[in-house]
C-alpha positions, -999 to 999 in steps of 0.1 A, spaced: -16 -688 293 22 -694 287 45 -684 318 72 -655 306 106 -668 294 131 -661 328 157 -632 312 188 -649 305 217 -644 333 251 -642 318 278 -664 340 305 -657 360 334 -675 367 358 -676 399 388 -688 391 421 -699 412 453 -717 406 485 -731 421 469 -734 454 496 -765 464 475 -771 489 490 -785 518 476 -805 551 481 -794 585 489 -833 588 520 -826 561 545 -812 586 550 -804 618 567 -770 620 602 -785 625 636 -781 611 624 -797 578 596 -776 572 609 -744 581 637 -754 557 614 -759 533 591 -730 535 627 -707 532 633 -723 500 600 -720 487 591 -690 463 568 -671 489 541 -697 493 521 -694 529 527 -728 536 520 -726 572 487 -712 564 475 -724 533 444 -749 553 432 -713 565 437 -697 531 416 -722 519 391 -719 540 388 -680 540 389 -684 499 360 -713 502 337 -687 521 344 -665 495 332 -686 470 299 -692 483 294 -655 493 299 -647 457 277 -676 444 295 -680 407 288 -704 383 315 -717 387 347 -723 407 379 -732 382 408 -747 397 432 -747 364 460 -773 380 489 -772 410 459 -776 433 483 -797 461 520 -793 474 534 -820 451 507 -848 445 505 -861 481 476 -885 485 469 -868 521 466 -833 501 447 -847 474 419 -863 496 418 -834 521 416 -806 492 389 -829 478 369 -832 512 369 -794 516 362 -783 485 325 -807 488 311 -778 512 311 -754 477 296 -778 457 267 -786 482 261 -747 482 252 -752 448 283 -741 433 300 -763 407 336 -768 412 358 -776 381 393 -792 385 419 -797 361 455 -809 373 489 -796 366 520 -808 367 526 -809 406 492 -830 407 501 -867 393 529 -888 393 549 -863 410 583 -880 427 590 -849 452 559 -861 472 569 -856 506 560 -849 544 580 -828 571 582 -844 604 613 -828 628 646 -826 608 635 -854 581 620 -847 548 602 -883 540 585 -895 509 551 -895 509 527 -917 490 513 -899 457 487 -905 430 483 -914 390 460 -903 366 432 -927 371 435 -918 409 434 -884 402 400 -886 387 392 -910 413 394 -883 436 382 -853 420 352 -872 392 327 -850 410 348 -818 406 341 -818 367 342 -850 354 309 -863 362 291 -832 349 310 -832 319 297 -822 284 320 -848 268 354 -863 280 391 -870 259 399 -907 264 435 -898 263 440 -872 292 420 -861 316 407 -828 297 369 -825 294 342 -797 282 318 -785 308 283 -766 294 281 -737 317 251 -729 299 233 -733 266 253 -703 254 286 -711 266 311 -739 268 346 -745 296 369 -762 276 390 -778 299 422 -787 294 449 -815 308 482 -798 296 503 -817 323 530 -848 309 530 -873 339 529 -907 318 549 -931 325 568 -899 347 558 -863 355 573 -833 341 572 -798 346 566 -785 309 535 -785 295 521 -802 263 481 -806 248 483 -847 232 482 -850 196 448 -869 206 434 -841 230 445 -816 193 419 -842 174 391 -844 200 394 -799 209 387 -792 173 356 -818 178 343 -795 201 355 -766 186 333 -776 153 304 -789 175 303 -755 190 309 -733 161 277 -749 145 255 -745 173 266 -710 178 279 -716 213 308 -700 227 340 -719 242 367 -709 266 400 -728 267 415 -730 300 448 -750 312 471 -753 336 503 -743 310 507 -712 294 494 -707 258 518 -676 250 556 -666 260 545 -641 289 577 -634 307 612 -622 302 623 -634 340 611 -671 330 618 -681 296 617 -719 302 595 -745 312 562 -722 312 549 -721 275 536 -753 262 553 -769 242 531 -772 213 516 -737 219 517 -726 183 497 -758 168 475 -750 201 474 -712 191 465 -720 154 436 -746 164 421 -717 186 422 -693 164 408 -711 136 376 -710 154 374 -677 167 385 -682 201 395 -650 217 405 -657 251 424 -688 267 431 -688 304 458 -705 323 482 -706 357 512 -722 359 540 -689 361 530 -677 393 525 -642 381 495 -623 372 500 -614 331 478 -605 306 492 -610 270 481 -609 232 495 -630 209 513 -613 178 527 -641 152 557 -612 147 566 -580 165 554 -551 154 518 -564 141 498 -537 147 466 -545 181 438 -545 153 456 -575 138 468 -594 169 455 -626 179 441 -644 210 447 -628 247 456 -653 275 453 -643 311 475 -661 336 467 -657 369 487 -656 396 494 -683 422 467 -682 451 494 -694 473 517 -665 475 510 -631 483 486 -612 476 469 -645 476 446 -637 447 419 -655 425 404 -642 391 367 -630 385 355 -633 348 320 -622 338 300 -623 309 285 -588 302 250 -584 286 266 -564 259 291 -594 244 321 -583 266 338 -603 290 352 -588 321 384 -599 340 395 -588 373 416 -598 404 404 -599 440 427 -607 472 415 -635 500 403 -614 525 421 -641 554 418 -613 580 378 -609 580 375 -648 579 395 -652 610 380 -625 628 346 -641 616 354 -674 626 371 -667 662 404 -672 651 432 -656 673 462 -661 659 480 -623 651 491 -636 615 455 -641 604 440 -616 620 466 -589 601 472 -613 571 475 -588 548 503 -568 568 519 -602 578 516 -619 545 531 -585 526 560 -589 557 567 -624 553 574 -624 513 595 -599 514 616 -611 544 616 -642 526 627 -633 495 651 -604 508 670 -636 528 673 -659 497 689 -625 478 713 -613 509 724 -652 512 737 -648 476 755 -614 479 794 -615 493 815 -592 509 798 -561 507 787 -553 543 751 -558 561 738 -529 555 743 -523 514 732 -562 510 700 -553 527 696 -523 506 703 -544 474 683 -574 487 649 -554 497 649 -534 463 647 -570 448 621 -577 471 602 -548 462 602 -556 422 599 -590 427 562 -587 447 550 -562 428 561 -584 394 540 -614 409 512 -595 418 506 -578 381 511 -541 392 527 -518 369 562 -511 378 577 -473 375 617 -480 364 624 -449 373 616 -451 404 634 -483 411 666 -471 394 663 -441 418 665 -462 449 697 -465 470 698 -504 466 696 -503 431 723 -481 424 740 -506 450 737 -532 421 749 -513 394 777 -502 414 786 -538 429 774 -565 406 768 -546 377 768 -579 358 749 -602 380 720 -619 372 693 -609 395 700 -575 383 692 -587 349 662 -604 364 653 -574 382 659 -555 344 633 -583 327 603 -585 354 604 -545 353 603 -543 316 576 -571 317 557 -544 343 547 -515 323 519 -517 329 491 -533 354 479 -570 346 449 -570 369 421 -560 350 413 -569 314 378 -558 290 378 -575 257 343 -560 240 324 -576 218 341 -611 228 307 -633 222 
């Protein structure tokens, strides 16, 4: 008798982006390193190795169909960081979970590659495109259903019904650029993939580092791909309902509208931007295919404290990481803002800076912000009274305007 057919198990992905991984060997905690941290946008630079280990433990425990790392996987393309990260990822693959990597603007030919020893920031060896493939070939490239000849893009088959279109949106030949673009030759190969998938009844999920849609009133340049309208047109031609990206460092969910006022039922492709794993709340995305044909996305924060306790780590910052990381980013952003406010006295300055930091933290984490609550604070009123034309007050207003709802969950019914 014929063996009964195995029931179909829909795939699940864990998505992480903007790890900005930095080896503990890339700095000694001295003056140059401290200055680097102070000027950052909130990355927990001093604990990135521990954060990565805690995250990889969670991935192995969750056992997704694949772990997707969508670019800016290292701080600034330092060869040291690339090789150490690739070595650390091996234990996920050894646990039977496929790791899938694509580059971001920080990962190839980045001349900002540096190490930090004592008072000196020093240039560090970096890698080019072929070397990126050489280091990470076992994380998606070796297993690819097909490869794009002109970039580091590839197609990975999750199963017989679902393909991931892993798109290299970074520009690094001949020099590295922050802005993203899908190459014309890659667009041609994309169309071939989408045509084949349509013929076979396969669902395609495109993933890139740079953003497909204009997602932010705060960050209006260098985020959306330069040829995003061309990419949107191609994806919508083949009915792709969802696009995944990173780069922005802000948790965002948005849907394309060809012009303002287009009703929901006529709106186009959705994009989920997962925020940076390296910035508190240090969260990642989970995408699950449902049996009813829907797609469900949610986020989770890495439980570094539990990892520290289980591994016998005695560092108090790590044992209470949620509280430490909250205070860390709040103090960092407050200090940066306070340093740009002049002649208003310490109490008023720090009140204003604290209000900005609170809005910033909620915005990055994709939480809904109650505008009236913010505007009723003493700090906000000081902004209005003392610096009503300040770019920083305009930034707060932009962040609040973007945050009228939570961006940490999405259910797309009948997506498949």
